[in-house]
C-alpha positions in Angstrom: -7.9 48.5 -9.6 -4.1 48.5 -8.7 -5.0 46.9 -5.7 -6.8 44.1 -7.0 -4.0 43.6 -9.6 -1.5 43.4 -6.8 -3.7 41.0 -4.8 -4.0 38.6 -7.9 -0.2 38.7 -8.4 0.4 38.1 -4.9 -2.0 35.2 -4.8 -0.7 33.7 -7.8 2.9 33.8 -6.5 1.9 31.9 -3.3 0.1 29.2 -5.4 2.9 28.8 -7.7 5.5 28.7 -4.7 3.4 26.2 -2.8 2.4 24.0 -5.8 3.9 20.5 -6.8 7.2 20.3 -8.6 7.8 18.0 -11.8 9.7 15.7 -9.4 7.0 15.7 -6.8 4.5 14.3 -9.6 6.8 11.8 -10.7 7.3 10.4 -7.3 3.4 9.9 -7.2 3.5 8.0 -10.6 6.4 6.1 -9.4 4.5 4.9 -6.3 1.3 4.0 -8.4 3.4 2.1 -10.9 5.2 0.2 -8.1 1.8 -1.1 -6.7 1.6 -3.2 -9.9 4.5 -5.1 -9.0 2.9 -6.2 -5.6 1.1 -9.5 -5.7 -0.7 -10.8 -2.7 -1.0 -14.9 -2.5 -2.9 -17.2 -0.1 -3.7 -20.7 0.3 -5.5 -23.0 2.8 -3.5 -25.6 4.7 -4.8 -28.8 3.4 -4.9 -30.3 7.1 -6.5 -27.5 8.9 -9.1 -25.3 7.0 -9.0 -22.5 9.4 -5.0 -22.0 8.8 -4.3 -19.7 5.9 -0.9 -19.3 4.2 -0.3 -15.8 3.2 2.7 -14.2 1.2 3.5 -11.0 -0.7 5.6 -11.0 -3.8 7.3 -8.0 -5.2 9.0 -7.8 -8.8 9.7 -4.4 -9.2 13.2 -2.5 -9.3 12.8 -1.1 -5.7 13.5 -2.7 -2.5 10.8 -4.5 -0.3 11.1 -2.5 3.0 8.2 -4.2 5.2 4.9 -6.0 4.9 2.2 -5.4 7.9 -0.7 -7.7 7.6 -4.4 -7.3 9.0 -6.3 -10.7 8.8 -9.8 -9.2 8.8 -10.7 -10.7 12.3 -8.9 -8.1 14.5 -5.5 -9.7 14.5 -2.3 -8.7 12.6 1.3 -9.9 11.8 4.5 -8.8 9.9 6.6 -10.3 7.3 6.7 -11.2 3.5 5.2 -14.9 4.4 2.9 -15.5 7.1 0.3 -18.0 8.5 -2.6 -17.3 10.5 -5.2 -19.3 12.1 -8.8 -18.2 12.1 -10.8 -18.8 15.3 -14.0 -19.3 13.5 -15.4 -20.0 10.0 -16.6 -16.9 7.9 -15.5 -14.6 5.1 -12.5 -12.3 6.0 -10.6 -9.3 4.1 -6.9 -9.7 4.7 -4.9 -6.7 3.9 -1.0 -6.5 3.2 0.6 -3.0 3.9 3.4 -3.2 1.7 6.2 -0.6 1.9 8.7 -0.3 -1.0 11.8 2.1 -1.2 12.9 3.4 -4.4 14.7 6.3 -6.0 15.2 7.9 -2.3 11.4 7.6 -1.4 9.0 5.1 0.0 5.8 3.9 -1.6 3.2 2.0 0.3 0.3 0.0 -1.2 -2.4 -1.9 0.3 -3.6 -5.2 -1.6 -6.5 -6.9 -0.4 -7.7 -10.3 -0.6 -11.2 -11.9 0.7 -10.9 -15.2 2.1 -13.6 -17.8 2.9 -12.6 -20.0 6.0 -14.8 -23.1 6.7 
């Protein structure tokens, strides 16, 4: 019985020492909260229906570090404002991997937008 009690105490000690601290939990909540402040915009160029204008807006209290785009057709780009010309008409899912720095850490969110190109 003593061996079982000793093992349980040892297991509990290991689990407690490797669990998330309160500050780790707060950092996760901050990352989720920061994603609310990221907005993805797009518009079609009026002269070229295959040309899409994309932009990211961040209105939170952190610092926008980077934006990496994937346009849904196998190509990618970087920057807060980009344009992309699609080779063919169709429906595509554009994604922006947005990284924000806040309180000594970095948070990344990936807003998506489905676009139809004529």
